[in-house]
Steps between C-alpha positions, in 0.01 A plus 500: 500500500809429716594868486146597605502251784844601627411866460188450711694314767770769509242779526315321779827432685608864463162620629515264797854610581396865479205446736714296734777763499267778619550549873235627742526702820208514740440835673282675759474866599463655843211739435156469344486519119313833510797685654725698264813327623359157417399631160861606447617148582244351261630733229847354563356150469335591169825647366693190609253259346525682167882521506535145630255321272629151435771537766362621833154591628360623834181342626331728754304306762347798681560730789438491875190291440728222368778530760483744792709810433727442799541131418607564139875561565527164683301338219757608244790399723359151540402464136124487548496775236791611281461879503349764727441873450504647847641780719833413655347604831290186496814295562692754707568249776714294263654793313522833686713634215174571313494827702759632257222504242246642743718803576638538147472833319610344171302310239565143397680582175760707692558223753511242223780700335706561815493140617241531780262249346782252448591528871143465621462196271813346646362551852163348404672193359721453806240570769176374344587271212316719251598700191418873523384557144407866513386805699175606334296819546779695668503873552156515664517621860265490798278756673316498826123523435249596771127522551510824701722804461847416651623686803829695490683616809643850558808411292293373208578137580240232447320389817346151465383461861149369505516364146407136436774444248513196279857372473694232323857378469596767246465804722449385857851597609436855383149518643595364842860616553461858369131581496437309823184350351309201629443294187250229411652254253258407223548341156392706200192283442358593845558875500176599319281330761719636782448855369132437449456379860726764653762254615764726344480859382839545334741294295816519303462411132670564170421799280310266268215258562288673764216530248537139385462387861217751561666620819436856381138446606626547859836683475483874439853633564838426346811606693803618310789448451491139389756251627653163410462308174301196398705180529295280267704233326491160336675207663544156339573167664873458452487130412240576235705793368812283472304224323391737217687509170746785438261637239205498740699671777623767256148575380364521856779729616487727191124548522524569874770764453293672233192493723693653790548817293163494326300449819677782682419742217139386468422516869655845530244628250220309674590662835435840348158396367404333832590817692294708257198273545535503881536877507188538284308280742597720796822345637679761713882521505686594818869575444764502769739791453863585566675324787190297579500353149873435510478324835204294381686371193827447680327298769327276245834406354712480814247297705474247216873478449541444874255212482675357196849513654385350831328207330787444260744488792288230664517274191783247441617708199536818712474859388803516269282604202325784685716790385519370146123466473445856621759628252333324207135563584510848654628816332610764753 
């Protein structure tokens, strides 16, 4: 009877210790759940919760309906929430170095291997007090999408005069400094209604997700070549990260690294199927050629690097990392 009693007490104590030992991270995501990028993040969460059972779990508390998309980076810095999946461009004021990801022509696994992710993590910790866990959904670039057929000048260069162009922090330097566009800044959640009401008639957006957002109901032309790269990543409150057990941190980091590679491969295939569906529905493709295309792409990169270097130089840390970031994130 004693053995039975002690055995029951030991089992109950072990169970209680196991439950107590499991750590939880709260998380929000920048975009609505229906968008493919959010679905990718939720896949990461599912993978983590399987791999981390009994050790570490992520509790998703919602998207922009829970915390506004532009308020989320500050929410993770202050500890209101432990983790955020968001574009680096949403906290560009605090960390202009995120433009190294925006202009990158490498995928996350390459930059993980060459030390680029480690450097961008170090900068996040120093400047924002957050851990940069991983660069998800890399390798997907942007196009300019328009309602009406785009105008090209005599040299084959894109002429955006007269366009009501939706902008945001990702590509405004390119749109204004090179294309000379007048942009109207709008969050993703307001673009559908802006297109519907004619407030804007063109926008930049990634190669994936136009159908999810239903913007293809209004946009009929895709301009090639594409430019930039998505800069979607996961940041974690640094105090929370440091409070986790070594085992929990290892699981989180290992699953994030695996998802960096898996998400890039998966979204590359999805881009092809999205393009096929858009083409079948009547989307027209206008391709810049020769010197016009070269100038377009070069301007996208150089205008954004100029912005990055200027803003870095204005920060207390200076622009010492500028050349190193370009070397790691951009293959000439």
